[in-house]
N, C-alpha and C positions, 0 to 999 in steps of 0.2 A: 873567699871572694865575697865582697859586699854587693848586695842586690839593691837597686834603687826602686822605690815606689813613689809615683807622683800622685798625690791625692789621698787625704786621710779621712774621707767619708767612710761609710760602713764597709763598702766593698774593698776600697784600698787598704783599710786597716785590717780587714779579714785576710786579704792576700798577704800582707806583711806578716801577720800572725802565723799563717800556715808555712810560709817560707822560712820563718825564724824558728819553726818548731824543732828543727834538728840542730839548732845552735848557730845557723848561718847568720851573719850580721846583715841587717836590713836597715837602709837609710830611708826614712819615710818623710816626704815633703808635705807640709800642711800650710795653708794660707794664713790660718789664725795663729797669732803669736801665743795666745793663752792656751791653745790646744797643744802647741809644741811643748810648752812648759809642763803641761799636765802629763803628756806622754813620757817625757824624760824624767819627771820626778815621781809620779804616781804609777806609771805604766798602765794607765787607763785612758779611754776615750769616751768620756761621759756624754759628749755631744752627739756622737754618731753611732757608737757601738758599746753601750754601757754594760752589756753582759759579759764582756771579755776582760780578763786580766792579761795584759800584754807581756810578751816574752821580754826578758832582760836584754836580749840582743837587738831589739828594735830601738833605733835612735831617730828622733824627729828633728827636722830642720825647716826653717822658713825661707832658706836661701837656695834656689835652684842651682846656683853655681857649685854647691857642695856635691851635686850629683854628676858634675861634668866629667869626671874621670872614670866613671863606672861603665863597664862593658855591657851590662844588662840593666835596662830600666823598664819598669812596667808603668804605663801611662793610664791612670785610673781617674783622671779629672773628668767631670761631667762633659758629655758630648758638646754642649753649647759653649763650653769654655776651653776646649782642648787647644784650639788654634792660639788663643792668647797665652795659655800656660806654656805650651811648647816653644813659643817665641822667646820665652825667658830662659830656656835650657840651652846652654852652649852646644852648638851643633858639632858632632863628630861621628866617626864611624862606630856604631854600636848596634846591638840588638835592642830595638824599641818595640815592646809588646803592648799592643793597644787593647785595653780592657773595658773601655766605655762603649755603650751600646746606643746608637742613635744616628740620626742624620742631621747635619748642620742646617739650622733654619736659615732661610734667605738664599743660601748658595745651593742647597740640595746635595752637598758633598758627603760621601761616606767618610768615616774617620781615617781610613787609609789615605784618601785624597787630601784630607786636611793635614795629616802628618807628613805626607810626601812633600808638601810645600813648606811646612814649618821646619822640618828637620830633613833636608834633602840627602844628607849623608847617612842617615840611619838605615839599617836593615829591618824592615817592618815585619811584624807578625801580629796575629790576632788571637786572643784568648777569649773563648766564649763558651757558654753552656749553661745547664740548669744549676744555678748557684745562689742560694740564699746566704747572705753574708754571715748571719749569726751561726748557721750550721757549719760553714767552712771554718770560722774562727774557733768553734767548739771542737774541731777535729773530727767531725762526722764525715763519712765517705762521700767523695765528690769526684765526678768525672767530667772532663771538659774537652773541647776541641782546641788544638793549638795549630792554627793555620799559618804556614810559613811562606812568605813571598820568596825566600831564598831556597825553597825546596828542602830535600832531605838533608843537605849539608847543614842548613840552619837548624832543622829539627834535631839532628844529632848533637848540636851544640847546646840548644835550649832545653831539650827534654830533661836532662839530668839536673839542670838548674831549677826547673819548676816542679818536677815530680817529687812527691812526698808519699809516705805510706797511706795518707788519707786524701791525696790529690793526684788523680790519675789522668794525664793528658793523652789524647789520641791525635795522631798526625793527620793533617790535611795540607794540600797546597792550594786549596780553593779559598783564598782570602776574601773574595767578593761574596761568596756564598755564606761564609761564616759571619761577615759583617751584616748582611741583609737579614739573616735569621734573627740575630740579636736585636736589630732595630725594629723589624716588623712585629715581632711578638709582643713588644711593649704596647703597641696600639691595640692589638687583639685582646690583650689582658684587660684593658679598660672595658672593652665590650663584654667580656665575661663577668667582670665586676658589676656591670649594670644589671645583668641577668640575676646575679646574686642579690643585689640591692632591691630588685623588684620581686624577689622570691618566686622566680619563674621555674625553678627546679633544675635537676641535674641533666635531664634530657636536653633542655635548651642549651645548657653550657657545653655539653658534649658536641652538639650540632655546631655551635659557634667555633669550637676548637677545630673540628674537622673542616668546616668551610673556610675558616680563617687560614688554616694550613694551605688550602688550595690557593688562596690569595697570595700567601707567602711564596709558594712555588711559582706562581704566575709572574710576580714581580722579580723574584730572584733569578729565574731563568732568562727573563728578558734583559737583565743586566749582566748576564754572563756567568752567573752562579750555576752550580750543578745540583741536580735533583737529589743525588745521593748525599750531598753535604747537608741540604735542607731537611733530609730525612733523619739526620743524626742528632748528636747532642746539642749542637749550636742552633738547630732549627726546631724540629719537632720536640726534642727533649726539653729545651728551654721553654717552648710554647706551653707544653703540658704543665710544667711546674708553675710558671708565672700566671697561668689562667686558673689556678686551683686553690689559691690561698691568700688570705689577707696579709701574709708576710710579704707579698708582692706590693710594692708601692703603687704600681699601675692598677692592679686589681682593686686595691683599696680605694683609689681615686674613682674607678668606675662604680664601685659599690656605693660610695657617697652620692654620685650622680643619680644612681638608681633610686636612692632614698630621698631624692628631691633637692639636694644641694646644687648650687651652681659650681662651675669649675673654679671660679675665683674663691668661693667659700671653701671648697674642698682642699685647695692648695695653700690657703692662707696659713702662715705661721709654721710651715713645715721646714725642718732642717735639711731633709733629704729631698732628692729630685725624683718626681715621677716623669721619667724621660719621654714616655709616650705622649704626654701633653704637648711637648715640643715637636715630636716627630710626626704626629698625626697631620698637621696642616701641610707640611712640606711633602710628606708621603702621598697625601691625597692629591696635591698639585702635580707631583711627578707622574702619578698614575694617569691623571687626566691628560697631561701633555703627551704622554707616551701611548695613549689609547688603550690602557689596561683597565679592565673592569674589576674594581676592588670595592664592592658595595659595603662591606663591613667597615673598612678603613674610612670610606667617604661618610658613612653614617656616624662613626665616632667623631670625626672632625666636625660635622654639623652639630652634634651634641655638645662638644667642648666649646664651640663658638656661641652657643645659646640659640642657634637658629631653630632647633627643635628640642623637645623634651624627651625624657627617657622612654616613656611609653610610646610616644610617636616614633622614636627611633626603632624600637622593636617592631612596631606595626609596619613600618616601611620595609623592613627586611622580610617579614613574613608575607607581604603582599606582592613580592617580586614575581615575575612570570615563572611558571613551572618549566623545568628543563631537565636534561640529563645531568647526572653527577659526574664530576671530574675536574681536574685542575684547570682545564681549558675553559670551563664554564663557571659563571658566577651564580 
């Protein structure tokens, strides 16, 4: 069975690589014609994942119609482009696994809502968790959440398709929780990068992770996600990874802000997307409209917009009123 992967960025290419590691044919869609040619001829992706020598069973295409007949497709296009990309995929009944992490700017829609409109016949699932692309492509052990809108029947169908010796999925039916964990952690990673850029130490970063997790819980549960989902791989697990390393694009963006760059300067010329920069404004707006106190998210949004500087951002968080600790308090 051939598996389809939409999006040949670092994460899409890494997923294609791990899925092809046992000889499974993978059809990888890329927008760039030159990248399609490189993958098919040299079995490399020098633009987005130069460290990997790609499996011979990965074939690239720039025509979404080539994926039309596949029963399982992983959608790994960036969150802000998912609606447009899926509109070019012929709609049919299939398992569509959403792998992008973010909230659509302007509409405030989660990726499941975007896909439900663009591909109404698809059976949706969400794959999310602590996953640096270069480690997945290198065959290092990785565990993820596979949240299935179709419940255990869909899980039993999809788990053997996605599971590999180095890729271990865990079942959930909480699609909303899985999506929110992946979206919110990107914004919080920017905050942790700022702390690193300002050289404020590990204590401050650990505090931001813990209080950021409280904000993630607050937003996720208000939207119908479950606390146990957000305590798992797709929430806390992903948060810890993304907030801890410059391998994270969002952490790297925050570090650049902490070192004095503007958001425009830090994002200029990058091939890959720091999705938290797109998510922060819409998440901050949603939190305000829904009466949810998310001070770290609000501060990151103000920093990205240029309304405040990095040191002012940290000072604003440290000067908040003293109160009890817990997910219900900020």
